[in-house]
C-alpha positions, 0 to 999 in steps of 0.5 A: 148616334142620338137623335135631336127628337130626344130632346123634345117636349110640348109646351104651351106658351102660356108657360113663357115668361114674359116679365121677371119676377119682382122680388127676383128671388120670389120666383119658383125654385124645383130642387132636384135630387138625383140619388133618390130620383125625386123632386120638391118645390120652394123658391128660390130664396130656399136655396139656402137651404140646400147649400151650405158651409164650404161650398163654392157657389161659382156665378158668371158676372158678365154683363149684357150689351145693349146689341140689337139695332134697328136698322134703315135700308137706301129703299126705306125698309127695316132690318134689326141688327143683332152685334155678335163680336168684332172681326178686325174692324168688323162688326158680326151680326146676325141680320132680319130679315136677310133675303133681301140683302145684298154686298155693297147695301148702307144700312143706315141708325141715323143720317150720320151713323150706319154699315156698308154690307160686305159678305155673308158666311155660310152659316148666315152670319153677316160680317159690317163697316161700321160707318160711325160719325159717334166713337163705338161706345156711344152708338151702343147707348144712342141706338141698342137695344136690350138683345131679347130672346126672341119669345119675349114679346114684350117691348117694356123690359129694360137693360137692366131687368135683363142683367144680374145684380153681379154683371160687371164685366161687359161683352153679352148679347144673352144674359146668363140666366140662372143668375138673374134669380138671386139678389144681392141680400141671398148672396148676402146670406149664402155668405153668412152660412159659410158658402163662397162665391167665385166669380167666372166671366164667359161673353154668352154669345152664339153659342149658347142659343143656337139651335140643332138642326142636326137630326143627330146632335153628335153633328151638332157644331159650338160657336165659340164663346170666350172666358176667363177665371182670374187667378185669385177664382181659380183658387178658390175653386181649384182649393176647393175640389182639392178638399172634396168640397161641392162645386155648385154650378151657377148656369150652363154658362159656368159647367161648359167653363169649368169643364172645359178648363179641366179638358184641357188642364187636368184642373181649374186654373188663371186662364184665357181660352175660348171653348166650343164644348157642346156637352151632351149624355156620355159625357164625363162631369170633373168639376161640377157637383150641383147646379143652378138652371133655369128650363130651356127650350126644347132641341136645344144645347142648353137643355142636353147639357142639362139633361147629360147632367142630371141624368137624362130620363130624370130631367125628363120627368122633371120637366113634364112634373114642372109643365103640371105644376105650371113652372114659368120657363125660360129667361125669366121664368123659374128655376131649378137646383140639381143636386 
């Protein structure tokens, strides 16, 4: 038994960041040193003082797609559609509001493009039949909006602001937010210091942000997310591990992909897999030595993972410190480096 209440905390609403910091690497960085159980406060660009020659920084190069759509029912009512992925020729999606949606109903993007509702599963995911006059790529371009989280209340944020500077493989419905703080210049400085940068791709889906609803977190089931590691990038990480070099994961998605790969193969290798790995306190990390992450929601799988990596009591103390020091939280907020 591990109660979800153990991973709760009260966050003042004004600390939820509504806009990204410009320039990106000017956000604040809390450095958590596990061995000494101490915190240091600096800026994200000071990351170069904590990782250096021989370290491998692993980043997620997934690219956020414009996955939010606004449709109209035959009755004139409005419905928000969040694209989750495909199942055969159908779309999987979340609908809001969904209480009065019925099978067979039509949802229109315009007069020539829309969907027919097929069914809803036990977890509230809808299956939609696309009825497009345009090719699907053009539908995303014309009608798709940035899939910003609901706690971001402004509509003035562009998709480019919700995208890492190294995003290159389209497929995510949410940003791997720990990477939003990097700039091309900061990456160049890290490389000049001898940091090797490795890329993996994990497409962020419902598994990352689905809330924990069970009282006992051990009963929570993660949705699968797809990821891939190329032969060249796998060799970078595995060779560094064998030489005793530090593996620094940028974000919880990278942590899950690396640890899931090791669990399956006993090493980091070229693969294309799905993972529903849920990491909570007691998990034995085999790959990741340090991680960059944002400040996450209470009762979330992301906060639970960070507690597993940094130590539950230490991370909870770090969050109390962050709130007292007025750090900015969530997707556009400040960052944490756990060493």
